[in-house]
C-alpha positions in Angstrom: 30.9 -9.0 -11.1 29.7 -12.3 -12.6 25.9 -12.6 -13.3 23.6 -15.5 -14.3 21.1 -14.7 -17.0 17.4 -15.8 -16.5 14.5 -15.4 -18.8 12.1 -12.5 -18.1 10.0 -12.7 -14.9 8.3 -10.7 -12.2 11.4 -9.8 -10.1 11.8 -6.4 -8.7 12.8 -5.8 -5.2 12.3 -4.5 -2.7 8.7 -3.4 -3.1 6.2 -2.0 -0.6 4.0 -4.5 1.3 0.8 -2.5 1.8 -2.7 -3.2 3.1 -5.3 -2.2 0.6 -8.9 -1.7 1.9 -12.0 -1.8 -0.2 -15.7 -2.4 0.2 -18.0 -0.3 2.2 -18.2 0.5 5.9 -20.8 -2.3 6.5 -18.6 -4.9 4.9 -15.0 -3.7 4.5 -12.2 -5.9 3.2 -8.4 -5.7 3.5 -5.8 -7.5 1.3 -2.0 -7.3 1.0 -0.5 -5.9 -2.2 3.1 -5.5 -3.2 2.4 -4.2 -6.8 1.8 -0.6 -6.2 3.5 2.7 -6.5 3.3 6.3 -7.6 2.7 7.0 -11.3 2.4 10.8 -11.3 3.0 13.9 -9.2 0.6 16.5 -10.4 -2.2 15.4 -10.3 -1.1 12.8 -7.6 -1.8 9.3 -9.0 -1.0 5.7 -8.0 -2.0 2.2 -8.9 -2.5 -1.3 -7.6 -2.3 -4.4 -9.6 -4.6 -7.3 -8.5 -5.4 -10.7 -9.8 -8.8 -10.9 -11.3 -9.7 -13.8 -8.9 -9.1 -11.7 -5.8 -12.1 -10.6 -3.8 -10.6 -7.1 -3.5 -10.6 -6.9 -7.3 -14.3 -7.5 -7.3 -14.9 -4.8 -4.7 -12.7 -2.2 -6.3 -14.3 -2.9 -9.7 -17.7 -2.2 -8.2 -16.9 0.9 -6.1 -14.1 2.5 -8.0 -12.4 3.2 -4.7 -9.6 1.8 -2.5 -7.3 2.9 0.3 -3.6 2.1 0.4 -2.5 1.7 4.1 1.2 1.6 4.9 1.7 -1.0 7.7 4.5 -0.8 10.3 6.9 -3.7 10.8 4.8 -4.6 13.9 2.0 -5.5 11.6 4.0 -7.9 9.5 2.1 -11.0 10.7 -1.2 -9.4 10.0 0.0 -8.2 6.6 1.0 -11.7 5.7 -2.3 -13.2 6.9 -4.6 -10.9 5.0 -2.5 -11.6 1.9 -3.1 -15.3 2.0 -6.7 -15.5 3.3 -9.7 -14.3 1.3 -12.3 -11.8 2.5 -14.9 -13.9 0.7 -14.5 -16.5 3.5 -14.7 -14.3 6.6 -14.4 -10.8 8.0 -10.7 -10.1 8.3 -11.1 -7.0 10.5 -13.3 -9.0 12.9 -10.8 -11.8 13.1 -7.6 -9.7 13.5 -6.6 -7.0 15.9 -7.0 -4.2 13.3 -9.6 -1.5 13.3 -11.6 -0.2 10.3 -11.6 3.6 10.3 -13.9 5.7 8.1 -12.0 7.4 5.2 -12.5 11.2 4.9 -12.8 11.3 1.0 -14.1 7.9 -0.1 -16.7 5.4 0.9 -14.4 2.7 2.2 -12.3 2.4 5.4 -8.6 2.6 6.3 -6.7 0.6 8.8 -6.5 2.7 12.0 -3.2 1.0 13.1 -1.4 2.1 9.9 0.4 5.5 10.3 -0.3 6.5 6.7 -3.5 5.9 4.6 -3.8 7.0 1.0 -7.4 7.4 -0.3 -7.8 6.6 -4.0 -10.5 6.9 -6.8 -10.0 4.7 -9.8 -9.9 6.7 -13.2 -8.9 3.8 -15.4 -8.5 0.0 -15.3 -6.0 -1.7 -17.6 -6.3 -5.4 -18.3 -2.7 -6.9 -18.3 -3.1 -10.7 -18.3 -3.1 -12.3 -14.9 -3.7 -8.9 -13.2 -5.6 -5.8 -13.8 -4.0 -2.5 -12.9 -6.3 0.1 -11.2 -5.0 3.5 -12.0 -6.3 6.0 -9.4 -6.2 9.6 -8.3 -5.0 10.2 -4.8 -7.8 12.2 -3.3 -6.7 12.3 0.4 -3.9 11.2 2.8 -4.2 10.7 6.5 -0.9 10.8 8.5 -0.3 9.9 12.1 0.6 13.2 13.8 3.5 11.3 15.6 5.3 11.2 12.3 5.4 15.1 12.1 7.8 17.4 13.7 7.0 20.9 15.1 7.2 22.5 11.7 4.9 19.8 10.2 7.6 18.0 8.2 6.8 14.3 7.7 9.4 11.9 9.1 8.6 8.5 7.5 11.5 6.8 9.2 9.6 7.1 12.5 6.9 4.8 10.9 9.1 1.7 10.9 7.6 0.6 7.6 8.3 -2.7 5.9 9.1 -4.0 2.5 8.6 -7.2 0.5 11.5 -8.9 -1.4 11.2 -12.2 -3.3 8.8 -13.9 -0.8 10.1 -12.3 2.4 9.3 -9.3 4.5 11.9 -6.8 5.8 11.9 -3.8 8.1 13.4 -0.7 6.5 16.8 0.2 7.9 18.7 3.4 8.6 18.7 6.4 6.4 21.8 6.5 4.1 21.1 9.8 2.2 18.4 12.1 0.9 17.4 13.2 -2.6 20.1 15.4 -4.1 22.7 14.7 -1.4 25.2 13.5 -4.0 25.3 16.9 -5.7 24.7 19.2 -2.8 27.5 21.7 -2.1 29.2 21.3 1.2 29.4 24.2 3.6 
């Protein structure tokens, strides 16, 4: 396979396209973030990286809390809109057809229409240059019961989540395997 070499840059794909909520119940905000992920299992920890100029950066810096909401592919247009418009200018929840829902463990809201919401408390902020990385403990998770089977197993494929890749949004496709399937003994 022939490859072309480029200089280093911010290119990793696909990544999640998530809705991050911050602020308080009286004035909540939501923004789109693609730079997020899991950084530790025990204790459960995550991060979001935000430009210092973003309104959400200001809100998270003040409160030390945020919620990562996993949007469905049906929320793609809303996910894009909240990523290019600032909450400094207007109430995004009020303008869009999304509902703020009180979080169980932190003082901000989640997006009710998202099937999974991950509540987070910042334990460290790392200045990286154009962005600051908010490292956070995952203190609670809300999951739509429609994603659970009778035994309580989570089936994320039912959520119809989306991903972001080099400026474009994609719906996640069919399952092609599971962790450990390549070494599992056949019956």
